[in-house]
C-alpha positions in Angstrom: 108.1 108.5 92.5 104.3 108.5 91.9 102.3 107.7 95.1 98.8 106.2 95.1 97.6 108.8 97.6 99.2 111.9 98.9 97.5 113.3 102.0 97.8 116.9 103.2 96.8 118.0 106.7 97.8 118.7 110.3 98.4 116.2 113.0 96.6 117.0 116.2 97.3 116.7 119.9 93.8 115.5 120.8 92.2 115.8 124.2 89.2 113.5 124.4 86.8 114.0 127.3 84.2 111.2 127.6 81.5 110.8 130.2 83.6 108.0 131.8 87.2 109.2 131.4 89.7 111.5 129.6 92.3 110.5 127.0 95.2 112.4 125.4 96.9 111.2 122.2 98.3 112.2 118.8 95.5 112.1 116.2 94.4 114.0 113.1 93.0 112.9 109.8 96.3 112.2 108.1 97.3 109.7 110.8 94.0 107.6 110.6 93.8 108.0 106.8 97.4 107.2 105.9 97.6 104.0 108.1 94.3 102.7 106.8 95.4 103.2 103.2 98.9 101.8 103.8 97.5 98.7 105.4 95.3 98.4 102.3 98.4 97.9 100.2 98.8 101.4 98.8 101.9 103.7 98.5 101.1 106.7 100.7 102.7 110.1 101.1 101.8 112.5 104.0 102.6 116.2 104.0 102.0 117.6 107.4 102.9 120.4 109.8 103.8 120.5 113.4 106.4 122.0 115.8 109.9 120.7 116.0 109.3 119.3 119.5 106.3 117.2 118.3 108.0 115.9 115.2 108.6 112.5 116.8 104.9 111.9 116.7 105.2 111.3 113.0 107.2 108.1 113.5 104.0 106.0 113.9 103.1 106.7 110.2 106.7 106.1 109.1 106.7 102.7 110.9 103.7 101.7 108.7 105.7 102.5 105.5 104.2 105.9 104.9 106.5 108.6 103.4 106.2 111.6 105.6 107.2 115.1 104.5 107.4 117.4 107.6 106.9 121.1 107.3 107.9 123.2 110.3 105.4 125.3 112.2 105.7 127.4 115.4 102.9 125.4 117.0 101.2 122.0 116.6 97.4 121.8 116.2 95.6 120.7 119.4 91.9 120.1 119.7 89.7 119.3 122.7 86.6 117.1 122.2 84.0 116.9 124.9 81.6 114.0 124.1 78.0 114.7 125.2 76.4 111.3 124.3 77.1 107.6 124.7 77.0 107.0 121.0 79.8 109.7 120.6 77.8 111.5 117.9 77.4 114.8 119.9 80.4 116.7 121.0 81.7 120.1 121.9 85.0 121.0 120.2 87.6 123.6 121.1 90.8 124.6 119.2 93.6 124.9 121.8 96.4 125.7 119.3 97.0 125.5 115.6 99.8 124.9 113.2 100.3 127.3 110.3 98.4 126.9 107.1 99.8 125.2 104.0 100.8 127.1 100.9 101.3 126.0 97.3 105.0 126.9 97.4 105.6 124.4 100.3 104.1 121.3 98.6 106.6 118.8 97.3 106.6 118.0 93.6 106.2 114.2 93.8 103.3 112.8 91.7 100.2 111.1 93.0 97.2 109.4 91.6 95.0 111.0 94.3 95.6 114.1 96.4 93.6 113.9 99.6 93.0 117.2 101.4 92.5 116.0 105.0 92.0 119.3 106.9 90.8 119.8 110.4 89.4 123.4 109.9 88.8 126.0 107.3 92.0 127.9 106.2 94.4 125.0 107.1 94.5 124.1 103.4 93.6 127.2 101.2 90.9 126.6 98.6 93.3 127.6 95.8 95.2 124.4 96.3 92.2 122.4 95.0 92.3 123.4 91.3 96.1 123.4 91.3 96.2 119.8 92.4 93.3 118.8 90.1 95.7 119.5 87.2 98.1 116.8 88.6 95.8 114.0 89.7 92.4 113.3 91.2 91.5 115.3 94.3 89.7 113.9 97.4 88.4 116.4 100.0 86.9 115.9 103.4 84.1 118.5 104.1 85.4 119.0 107.7 88.3 121.1 106.4 86.0 123.3 104.5 83.1 123.8 106.9 84.7 123.8 110.4 85.6 127.4 111.4 87.5 128.9 114.3 86.6 131.9 116.3 88.8 132.5 119.3 89.2 128.8 119.8 85.5 127.9 119.4 85.0 125.6 116.5 81.7 125.8 114.6 80.4 124.7 111.2 79.5 127.2 108.4 78.6 126.6 104.8 81.3 126.7 102.2 80.8 129.7 99.9 83.1 128.3 97.2 81.3 125.0 96.8 79.7 125.6 93.4 83.0 127.0 92.0 85.3 124.3 93.2 83.3 121.1 93.5 83.8 120.4 89.7 87.6 120.0 90.5 86.9 117.3 93.2 86.8 113.6 92.3 86.1 112.2 95.8 84.1 114.2 98.3 83.4 113.0 101.8 81.0 114.5 104.4 79.2 113.1 107.4 75.5 113.4 107.7 75.6 116.8 109.5 78.1 118.3 107.1 76.1 117.1 104.1 73.0 118.8 105.5 74.9 122.1 106.0 76.1 122.0 102.4 72.7 121.0 100.9 70.0 122.0 103.3 68.5 118.5 103.5 68.8 115.8 106.1 67.9 113.1 103.6 71.3 111.6 102.8 70.5 110.4 99.3 69.0 113.7 98.4 72.1 115.4 99.8 74.4 113.2 97.8 72.5 114.0 94.6 72.8 117.7 95.3 76.5 117.4 96.0 76.9 115.5 92.7 75.0 118.1 90.9 77.5 120.7 92.2 80.2 118.8 90.3 81.9 116.3 92.6 82.4 112.9 90.9 82.0 110.5 93.8 80.2 111.3 97.0 80.9 109.5 100.3 78.5 110.2 103.2 79.2 108.6 106.6 76.6 108.2 109.4 76.6 106.2 112.6 74.8 103.3 110.8 77.1 103.0 107.7 78.5 104.4 104.5 76.5 105.8 101.6 78.2 106.3 98.2 76.9 107.9 95.0 78.8 107.3 91.7 77.4 108.1 88.3 73.9 108.2 89.6 74.0 104.9 91.4 74.0 104.4 95.2 76.1 101.9 97.2 75.6 101.3 100.9 77.4 99.2 103.5 76.7 99.1 107.3 79.1 99.6 110.1 79.2 96.4 112.3 81.4 97.5 115.2 80.8 95.6 118.4 81.8 98.7 120.4 82.8 102.3 119.8 86.0 102.5 121.9 87.8 103.5 118.7 85.1 105.9 117.3 87.5 108.8 116.9 88.8 108.8 113.2 85.7 107.0 111.8 85.2 109.3 108.8 88.9 109.7 108.1 89.4 105.9 108.1 86.4 105.2 106.0 87.2 107.8 103.3 90.9 106.7 103.0 90.0 103.0 102.8 87.4 103.8 100.1 89.8 105.8 98.0 92.6 103.3 98.4 90.5 100.4 97.2 88.6 102.4 94.6 91.8 102.7 92.6 91.4 99.1 91.5 87.9 98.1 92.5 84.3 99.1 91.7 82.3 101.4 94.0 80.3 98.7 95.6 83.3 96.7 96.6 85.1 99.8 97.8 82.1 100.9 99.9 81.9 97.5 101.6 85.6 97.3 102.2 85.7 100.8 103.7 82.7 99.9 106.1 84.3 96.6 107.1 87.7 98.1 107.7 86.3 101.0 109.7 84.1 98.7 111.7 87.2 96.8 112.9 89.0 100.1 113.6 86.1 101.4 115.8 86.4 98.4 118.1 89.8 99.6 119.4 91.3 103.0 120.0 93.9 104.3 117.5 94.4 103.8 113.8 93.4 100.6 112.0 95.7 97.8 113.0 94.4 94.8 111.0 95.3 93.4 107.6 93.6 93.2 104.2 92.8 89.6 104.7 91.1 90.4 108.0 89.0 93.0 106.2 88.0 90.4 103.5 86.9 88.0 106.2 84.9 90.7 107.9 83.3 91.5 104.5 82.3 87.9 104.0 80.6 87.8 107.4 78.7 91.0 106.3 77.5 89.1 103.2 79.8 90.7 100.6 81.6 88.3 98.1 85.3 88.7 97.2 84.2 88.2 93.6 83.0 91.8 93.4 86.5 93.2 93.7 87.2 93.7 90.0 86.9 97.3 88.9 
């Protein structure tokens, strides 16, 4: 079977410490990404690792129609996030435990239109996997899994030394504003997107607290986030990127950008993965001023 998107990455036992309270739940990019894409009508395959005792946590994705391939690991990744500001943009992050890294030999052979590398930290998905998968389909990469490094549990961001070598193999590249600045040296998001495109990535998606900026073939698209509250802020970038790639398969960049911003705006208004429908997203887009007529690719 050929899937629309195959997503590779760890789940995470998240500890979220906010100024007002503390929460613990199962998260990780593949959970937010897979459910957003599945609820956008796409066939999704997730390849993930965790310990046997945490395997039941994968049932939430399976209940959404996602095919899950579980790979055994002695431990499950767990990350503590201490939020330092009310807008939840500033946080201190600590790695409490980690699952083992992926290898080429472990990956199933099923085909996919897009392979989405949804890592939480550097080394989780080895760089060598990028050109290998690029021979089989389009590759989408989240910068977090390339820049976020671990030193004795402390997580910090460091530039990706293989960017110029491997960017040409990447069809969809997502970074938040901070990650884009680390990679390019500029805080101007449009300039950063242009630099990333010059490195070789085909489509650039940059998220910021105000919205989503996309660069494709030299043309920019932008759509704002319109969330009424940020109770579901965790998973913003993962949800946006997955929704964009899912809809981009059969829509133009402008429509995909607006769809991703609208879907993620809805997701941010409630904790957990996106729980709405495509029709609800279309209605949200119309309220944002985007017409359904722009859907054709």
